[in-house]
N, C-alpha and C positions, 0 to 999 in steps of 0.2 A: 236415327230416330232416338229420342230419349225415352228411357224406361226407368221407373222407380222400382227398385228391388227391395221389398219390405221383408225384414227378418223377424220371424216369430220364434219364441222358445219358451220353455217353462222357466220363468225368472227365478223361482225358488232354487232350482237346480243350478242355473248359471251363477247366481250370486252366492251360492254356497261352495263354488269351486275354490280350491286353494290358489294362492298366487301362482304356484307352479303350473297347475292345471290350466288356469286362465292364460298364462303366458304361452303355454304350448298350443292352445287353440288359436290364440291371436297371432302367434308366429306363423302358423299354417295359413291363416287368412291373409296375413300381411304378404306372404309370398305371392298369392294370387293378385292382391291389390297392386303390388309393385309391377307385375307384368302388365296389368291393365292400364296403369298410369303411363308406363312406357309406350303403350300402344295408343294412348290418347282416348281411351274408352271409359275411364273412371272419373266421374265428377265427384261432388261432395259425398262423404259417407259419415254417418254419425252412429255412435253407440249411446243409447238412452239410459238414464238412471232408472232404477226400479219404479214400478207404478205407485209404490208407496210414497214417492216424492212428487207425484203428479197432482195437478189441480185441474178440474174440469169446469168449464163455463158453459152453461146451457141457457139458451133464450127460449122461454116457454110462454111468451106473451107479454109479460110486463118487464120488470127489471131482470137482467141476467142473473141466474142462480149460480153461485160459486160453490163447488163441492170438492172436498179433499179426496184425492185418490182418483182412480180410473172410473169411468162410467160403467163399463161392461165387465161382468165377471166371466172370465174364460179360463180354459186350461193353459192356453199359450198367450203370451203377451208380446206386443210389438216392442222389440228391444233395440232396433236400429234400422237404418236403411242406407242404400246406395243409390246414386244416380248414374245410370249407364248411358253412354252415347255409342250406340251400335247400329249396324245396318238394319237389323230386323229382329223379330221375336225369336227366330231360331238361334241367333247369336246370343241373345239375352238368356235363352234356355241353357246354352252350352256353358256360359259363365256361371249361371245358377247351379248347375250340376257340379262344377268345379268347386264353388264355395261350399256346396253341400257335402262334398268329400272332406273339405277342410274342417267343417263343423257339422258332423252327421246328426247332431241332436236338434238342429234348427229346421224349421219349415220356412219356405219362401213364397211370397206372392209377387208376381210380376205385373206391373201396370204401365201402360203407355202414359207418358206425360203430355198433357194437353197444353200446359202453359208453364214456362219456367222463367223465373227471374233469378239471375245470378246474384252474387254478393255485391249489392249496390255500393257498399262502402269502398270497394276497390276503385270505383269510378270517381271518387271525390279526391281532388288534388290536395296534397298535404300542405 
């Protein structure tokens, strides 16, 4: 079953890390990722740029409204996500706990994926 593992954190804290602090956290996360890749359980994963680089598009009736920045003001922001291909929620929880040990400042939300389209560009012959 596919699960989206959404990673939330205080972006002000994360983006204020020194290069060394960031490399240390990412190194720990990469160790977990490499194991999951080897087991065929990790799909795409992304790290998002800060919400200050975001643009929100809302449809409120007429023409879509384009807004600089995020829509919601929250203490934690969505900073990235993983796609997991695992047997069940228990396995997704185990992986989430392991990633949480690698980056203990993050919060994670696990959601089953109802529909998944892989990278369609890979299917186009060169």
